N, C-alpha and C positions, 0 to 999 in steps of 0.2 A: 504492499499498498504505499501512498506518493503519500509526503506533507510538502506542505506548503510555508513558506517562511520567513518573513520578509527581515533583510537583514541592514536593510537604511534605507535611504534618498531614490528610490527608483531602482532597489533593489532586492529582488524574489527569488529565495533559493526554492529549487524541486530535488529532495530528494526522495530518494527511492529505494527498500527496501526490501529482498525477495529469496528464499529460499532457494538453495543452489546456485544465489550467484553476489558477489561482491557490492558494499552499497557503490550508488555510485549517483551524484549532483551534477546539478548546473545553477547557476545562477544567470535571472534576465533582468530585463527591465521593468517588464508587470509581470501578473499576478495571471493572465488572461497565455503568457507565452508561455510560460512554468509548467502552465496546467496542462497545455499540450499538448506540450515536451513529453513530459510525463506519462502522460493517456497515452503516444507513441511510444518510449520505452514500453511499460507494463504489456502491450499488445507484442511487441518485440521475445519480451522475454517470455509470456504466455503461451507464444510460439516456437519457442525455443532456436528463432534464430538471435537472439543478440547479442551483441557484440561491442565490447565497451570501447570506445571511440574516446575514453578523459585524455588517454594521451595524444592522440592524433589532434584534438581540441584546442590542447594548453600550449601545445609544440607550436611555433612559428616558422615558415620559411627559413626564416637566417639561422634557426638555430640548425633546420635538416642539409641550409649548403654549408655549413660549418662542416658540421659531420662528415657529410661526401667527402667534402674537401680532403678533409685531412683523413679520413680507411680510406676512402677511393682511388679519389686523382690523384693524389702525392707518389701512390703505392701503383701508380703505372711507370712503367717503361719510357713510354712517351708520351706529356701530357700536351703539348701541342698548345693550340690556343682555347680548349676546354676553361681552364679559370677565366679567361677571359668570359667565356658564356655564361659560363657560373654568375660570373659579377653580373651581368645584364639580368637573370633570371631572379636574381637579388635584387634586383632594385623595384623592380616589378612589382614581385609576389613577398616583398621584404615581411608586412606585417601580417601578410594572412595567416591565418591558424592551416592548420594541414586540410582535415577534415573540410574545411572551406570553401578549396578552389576547387572549382565546378567547371565545364566543358567550354563555357562561355566565357570567363576567366581567358581560360588559354584560346580560344579562339580570338580575342580582342589583344592579345598581346600578340598574336600569329598577327593579324590584321595593322594591327601599330608599326611592327618591325620589317612587315613588305613593304610598309612607305620610305624605309628608310636606309634597309638593305637587301643585301639579294635574297633568293630564293631558297638558294641554294646555302646560305647562314641565316638564316631562319630555321629551315630543317634541322640543319646542326642545334639551333638550341631549345626546337621544340624533341626533338629525340632526345637531349640530354636531361632532360626536364622528365618525359617519361619512365627514365631510366633510372633518375633520384627516386620518383612517385614508388616505382615496381622495387627496389631494394627497398622503401621505407614498410611497403607494407608486407613485402615476403618475409624481410630478413631482417628488418627490424622492429617486428611489432606495432609500428601503427597501420589503426584499423582508419580504411578508406570507407563510410558509407556509400559514396556513388563510386566503387570501383577507380580504376588510373583515369581522373576526366581528357586527361592525355588520347587516351583507347577510343575515341566517341568524337575527334577531330581531324580536319583532311588535312594533311602536313603537305609541303608543294616538293613537289618531284623532286629528285637528282637534276641536278643541271648537267649540262656536257659537258668532260672528262677534258683534261685541258689538252689540248693537242701543242704546245710549243716547243717548238727546237730547235739548237742554237743551229743558225750556219755559219762557216769556216771565218769569217769576216766578224760576228759576231765573237766566235771566242778570241779571236785571235787579242782583240781590242778589250776584251775584258781581263784574260791575263798581264795583256802588257798595262793594267790599271791596275792588275792586286800586284803586279812586281813594285812599279811607285808606293800604293797604297803600305806597302808594307808586311811587317811579322807574318803570320799562320794561314792569310788568305792564299796568297797562288795555290800556296803548300794543296792546304783542302780542295781549294775548285778544280785542278792539278787529278787529286784522288778522287773525286766523286763523279768526275766524268769519266775517271779508265777504271772503276770499283764497283760503282753504281750503289755504294755504301751509303744509308741516311747518315744526315746532320749528325745526328745523338748518337751513331756508331764509331761515325769515324773522333765525334771529339771524343770517345769513351775507350779509344786505342789505346794499346798499351806497346811499347817499346817491347818488352819480354813476348809478344806476340806477333811480329815481324819479322818471319823467317827470310832472309831477301836471298841466302843460299838457295831454298827451296819456292823463291818468290812468289810464297804465299803468305795472307794477315788471319789470323783467329779473330776473327770480332765476334766480344763475348755479351749476355746479358742483351740478344735482341729484342726488338719487337715484338714475335712471335714464341719469342721466350725462350728459344735456341739459340745455341753458338754455330757458330759458320764463318769454316774456313772458303777463304775465297783469294784466288788465282791473283797474282797483282804482274798485270801488261811491267813492257820495257820500260817503258813510260813513266809507272807510277815508282816502278823498282827505282829508276832513276832520281825520281821527285824524293824521297827519302832518302838516298843516300846522302843526296847532298844537303838536307837539312841537319843543325845540327843539334848533336841529340845527349841523353844521357843513358846511361849504362841499364837504367830502369823508371818506370812512371808511364804516364800520359806522354803518347805523342805530339798533343796537342794542347794548350794551356786554353782554347779560346772556351766561353761557353757556348752551349749549342745556341741561346737569343744572340750572342757577339757574331758570331759567324754568318747570321741573317741578316743582321743590322748591318755586317762591315758590308757583306753583299749584294745589297740593295745602294748603300753610297757606290759602289766601287760598279755596277750599272749605273747611274746615273753618269758619273763620272764621263761615262763610256760613252754615253748615246745610246746604250740598250732599251728599251723597255720590256714590259710585262716579262718580267723574267722573274722568276724566284729559285730559291737553290737548290729547293723540292725538284726543281725540273731538272737537272743536273742527272737525278735517280733515272728521267725519264728519258734523257736525253743517252745516257751510258748505255740503260736498256735496247734499247731500241739499234742503239750501234752494234751493240752483243746481237742480235739476230740478223744485220746488214753483212755481217761479219760470217754468216753463218751456222751460229751456233744452234743449238736444236732448243726445243722450248725444254726438254730435263736439265739442258747443261745451262741456262738464263736460267731455269728459278734456281740452279744450284747455288750462286752464284747472287742473283737479288736476294732469295730466300724467300719467295713467292712461294704457298701451298697449292694453288691451282692456278691452270690455264685461264679462266675467268677473270682474277683480278691480278693477273697478270698481263692482259694486253690491252686493261686499262690504260698501262705502262708503256707503252709500245706502239710508235709511231714511227711506219714505216714513209718514208720520200719516196714517191711513187716512180723518182727518174734515177735513183739509184737502184732500181729494179729493171731498168730497161735493160743493161750490161746482160744480168743473168737472163731474161726472155734471149736475149740475141744467139748468147751460149748456146741456149735448148734447142734454138731455132737450128744451132749450124750441125 
């Protein structure tokens, strides 16, 4: 049986004690709302479908965001832009209780963001919100009375995959400016093009794992959770030999974020537009195929787990395939 108690000005507390359930209570501004809530909860208890939503009622989104950052994002091998997307979500839903986030709230957020950024960016933000609420409800004990609100929202479609390739002039200009820029950027760019290694893999590379005699490098703790041994081209070996080195420790001292920042500056000075450091991985992968390597051989180097994912990073130039067609015709 529910008891309704006046606790102060515009404060009415409804408390329900029923055998088989822990006592539950909630405070409202009016007595009518308290009584309506109590009737609903009692009906759920009698039907044996009641789940305590007190934890999700009393937890604001910012608390979930802090926990998700600490326990999930910061433990991932590569977090990239996720913390920035999390900050965007937090700014929107910060003070809302988890139980109060509805599909219409997510739809409003989606539409507002679509007026500012690309659909691909909004897609990533909304999918992050879905993963957060899924984690909260399935593993952290937060009951969402309306289910995951993102599941009933139309999510922007994934945009076309990038097909940006470097031409020989752009590569020459970028490397020339990188030499003038100084530091480690020149070597990082060359190795990215020659090995298809990710930015995070390059910045974690250690001299102990470089074998110039066998022309290989062991990349540890990669994005897919496995170590990967990668062959080194003659150009990659020469670049590593020319670098100042210590007997142990990391090959590169730059942080991943500093690599991206430095690369953007170099490209601006070189007059090369719309190119990102990660595009060098695309470039390297495409070159491996152009050199005649099989899908399995390229996957062994790049670490891709399936050919569908690998194809996203592979963009062959039609003009480079003409000599192969001529050779077949002969």
